[in-house]
N, C-alpha and C positions, 0 to 999 in steps of 0.2 A: 286238348281236343285235336283229333286228326281231321284235316280237311279232306284227305283222300286215304281210303283204305282199299287196296286191291289185293285179291287173293287168287292165285293160280289162273291168271288170265291166259287164254289160249285163242289164237286166231290163225286161220289157215287160208291160203289162196290157191287157186288152181284145182284141178281134178285128176284123179287116177295117178299115173306115174309122174305127172307134172305138179303134184301138190307140194306146197312149200309152207313151212311153219314160220309165220312172221313173229308170233309171240308163242313161247313154249314154257308155260307155267310161271309167268311173271307175278311176283308178289311185291307190293310196295306200300309203305305208309309215309304220308307226308304230313307232319304236324303243322299247326297254324304258325305262320310267320317264317317258315323256311323258304330259302331260295335254292331250289334243287335243279342241277344241270344233269340231263341225261345225254350222254355222249356216245356216238357210234358212227360208223361209216354210212354212206348213202345206201339205202336199201336194207338196213338192218332191222327195220320195224319201228323206228322212233316216232314217225308221224302216225303210224297205226296206233301205237300206245297212247299218244296224245289225243287222238280222236276218240278213243274209248274213255279216257279219263275225263274228257270234256262232255261226254254224253252225246257225241255226234254219231257214234257207231255203236249199235246195239247187237250186231251179229258176231258175238264172241262167246266163249265159254269162260266160266269163272264167276267171281263175285266182285262187285264194286259198290262201295259206299262213298257218297259225297256228302260232307257236312253231317255225317251220322245217319244218312238216309240210304236205305238199300234201293239202288236205282232199278233193280228188277221189279220192284213193287210199284213203280211209278208208270202211269200211262204216258204215252208220248206227249200230250199237251202239258202234263204236269212236269215232265222232265224238261221240256222246252222252256217252261216258266222258270224253273230253277236255274237253268243255264243262262237265261236272259237276265235274271236278277243278280246272280251271285258269281258268274264266271265271265271273264273277259278273254278274248282271243287276239293274238297278234300272229300274222302269217308271213311267210317268206315273201310272197308275191303282193303284199300290201292289201289287195282286194278292195281298193277304193272304187267308188262308183263315178265313172268319168263324167256323167251328166249333172253331178251334184257339186256344189262348191265345197271348199275345204270345211267350212263350218257345218254344212248340212251332212257331210260325210261323218263328222264327229257325232252329230245328232242322230245318225241313222238308227242306232239301236232303239232309241225312243220313238222315232218316227214310224218304224215298222213294228213296234210292239203291239200286242193285242189290246192293250189298254188305251183308250182315247185320252189325250192330254187336254186339260183345260188351259185357259190362257195363263194362269198363274204357274202351273207346272211347266208349261212350255218356256215361260220367261226364266224360271229358275234353272232349267236344264240348259238353256241358251247361255246364261251367265256362267254356268259351270263349264260348258264347252269352250267359251271364250277364254276363261281362266286357264284351262288345261292347255290350250294352244299357246297362250302367253308363257306359261311355265315351261313349255317345251321349245321355246325360242321362236314361235311363229305368231307373235303379236302383230295384229293388223293384216294377217294373211287370210282371214276367214272368207273373203270373197273370191280368192284365187281358185282356179280349177285345178284338178290333179295334174293335168298336162303341163301346168306352169311350175310344178314343183320338181326338185331334184329327188333322187332316190332316198336320200337320208331324210328329206323333208316329208316325203310320202310315208315313210315308216313312222315318223313322229306323229303324223296325223292318225295313222293306224293305232298307235299307242294311246293317243288321246281318246279315240273312239272306244277302245277297249276299256278305258277307265271311266267313261261317262257315267255309268250306272253304279259307280262305287263298288266294284266287285270285291269279293273276298279271296278269289283265286284268279291268277293271271296265267294263262297257258300260252307259251310262245313256241311256234314251230319254225325253226331255222331263221330267227329274226334278223340275222346279219347275212343270210345266204345270198341276197341280191345286191349287196353293198360292197364297195371297195374297202380295203383294210382300214384306212383312216376314218371313214364314215362309220364303219362297223364298231370301232372303238368308242366313238361318240354315242352310238345307240346303246352299247353295253353299259356305258356310264349312266345313261338315262334310266335303264332298268335298275342299276345299282342304287341310284338316288331315290327312285320310286319305292323300292323295297326298304331303304333306310328310313325314309321320311314317313311312309304310311304303314309299314309293317305288313303289307299285303303278302300273301303266300304266292310264290312264283315257281312254276315248273317250266323249264325251257329245254327243248330238245335241239341238239346241234351236232354238227361234225367239226365246228370251229372251237378250238380250245380257249379262245378269248373269253367266252362266257363263263368258263370254269374259274376265272380269276376273281369273279365277284360272287360266285355261288357259295352258299354255306354248306352244301353237300354235293358230292359228285358221284354219280353211278354211271356205269358203262353197259351198253346193250350189245351183247355178243351172241350171235347165233340164236336170237330170240330169248335170251336169258339175261337178267340183270346181275351184275356183280359190282361190288364197291370198287372205286378207282384204286388201283394198286394192290388189290387183295382178291385175286381171282378165286372164285369158289366160296368166298365168304358172303354172308348175307348183306343186303344193301342197306347197311346202317353205319353211319360214320360217327366217331367220337367228336365231342365238342372241340377238342384240341386241334382237330384237323381243319376247323373252320377259319377262313382268313378274316383278319380284322378289317375294319373300314380303311384304316391307313395302309394296311398291307395290300388290299385290293387296288387302291388308287396308285400305290407305288408300282405295282406290277404293270398297270396300264401305262403309267408314265415311263416306266423302264422300257417297254416295248417301243414307245414313240421315240425315245432317245436313241435306241438301237437302230431304228429305221433311219433317223436323221443322220446318224454316224455313217451308216452304210451308204446312204445317198451321197454324203460328202465325199466318201472315198471313190465313188463311181462318177462323181461330177454331175449328178442329176438332182432334180428336185423331188421331194416327197409330195405326192398328190394330195 
């Protein structure tokens, strides 16, 4: 089953002579369990594509099916319910609520859901939130406020929040964009482990090639069109042989760390 089926997506910005095509006939299928990296420079339409795939933006042309459902046939409340139950989002800027504790930020999708939680449901979700924080290296930090966290810790909280409702699809918009290189590697490894352990479908858009080292498929967005990595003009479908193994992905990450350490040694500096 395909989690995402997009056909001929088109999106334009501006008016008159200043009109610009952010997406120009993008078609994409994402099967269940895939880790897809969409790579391209800033301003190429990656975030626009992710917003459409996540049901956040409905002002586009083309067709989009999520989990086999034609989103054009859904009313806004129905699409919001589907999004809340089955899709998790991780953003570059974390988007944590500064007045809420770390634990309550993770619980936010449930706290702000339209369905009222009874005591048993609240207890169950709180337990899951605490376990997610622990699994992501933040055990005992539930009472901390976002201002007390580092950038990497804030992104881990954002990942826990995205996973609270046990989504089937995780959408990541430049998840390492606000992090230094070392922390970015750690966050990429978090995504890799989540995908490996849960089998969740992941779509990440990025200009950082690091994410491609753990993805099972890579496509590039150029001038509003998708092409397979290394095969310009061919459809965005990769052979299984091109998919990195778990050991290969980890080796690639470890190799980059070793290269950084070696370079730092030559320069007489420390790696952050």
